[in-house]
N, C-alpha and C positions, 0 to 999 in steps of 0.2 A: 652418629653424631659427625657434622660436617666439619670440614678444616677450619673453620674461624671458632667453630665452640671447641676443638680439640686445644688450637692455639691459644684460647683464654682460661682453659681448664690446666696447661701446662703454666702459663702464666702465674696463674693461682697458686698451683703448686708452689712454684719457685719464688714467689713472694712469701708464703707462708715458711718455706723452709728457711729464708734470710729472718724473718721473724724471729725462729726459734735458734738462732744461731746467736750466741752472746758474745765469742770472740769470733771477729771476722777475719782478722790477723791470723789466728791460729788455722780457721778453716782453707784460708787459701796459701798456707805456706807451703805445701808442697808442690804445688804449680810453679810459685816464684821459685823456689830449690831447683825445678827442672827448668825454668826458663832458658833461653839460648843467650839471654843478655849475660849471665855470668860468665860464659865463655869469654867476653871482652875483658874483664877482670882477670881470668885466668892467664889469658893471652897477654896483657900487661904485665903481670907479674913476671911471666917468664921471660918477656924481654926486656925487663929492667929489674931483677934481682936485688938490688939496692936501694931501689927509690923509696920515697916515702909513700902511706898510702894517700895522700893528698895527689902526689903525682903519678899514683896508679891508675887512681880514678881518671884523671886529667887524660892519659893515655887510654884508658879503656874508652871514655868518650869518643876520644880521635879514632881509634880501630873502629868503633859503631858505626861513625858517621861514614868511615870509609867504606865500610862494607856496605852502608844502604846507598852510597853513592855508586860504588861499583854495580851494585844491583840494577840502579834506575840505569845505567848506562848500559848496561847488557837487555835491560828491558826495551830501551829506547831502541837501540842496533838490531833487535829482532824484530820489531813491530816496522822498522823501515824496510828490514828483508822479507816479509813477509806482505807488505804494501805493494813492493816492487816486484814481487813474485805475481800478486794477484793482478798488477796492472800487465805484466807480461802474459799473463795467462787470458785477461779481455781481449788484447791486440790479437792473439791469437782465434781467439773464438772469433772475434769480428772479422779476420781475414778467411779463418773458414767459411763463413757465412757469406761474405763478400765472394770468394771463389765459387760458393754453389749456386749462387744466385745469378752472377755473370753470364750474361749470354755467352754460346758457344761461336767459335771465329770459323 
C-alpha cells in the first residue's frame, strides 16, 4: 500500500470513528482537561484570590496574551541571532575562498 492509500485509509477510519461517537464533548474532555490553557486560569486565581470569576477570566486572558507575546518576542530574537550568525558564516566562507584564490605575492 502506498502512502496516498494509507493516508486515505487512516482518514476513512477517523471519519468512521467520529461517526460512531455520539457525545463529541465527552470524547475530547480528557484532552481539554490536560490542555495547558487551564494553567492561565490557575495562575490568575493564584494572583487574585478575591477576584470574581469574570475578573479571573479577564486576568487569565491577559496572562495568555502575555505568554504568547513573550514567545513571539523570543522567536524573533532567535531568528535574528541565527540570521546574523548565518551572515557572519557566509562572510567567513567568502573570505576563505578569496584568500585561497588570491594570487600569491
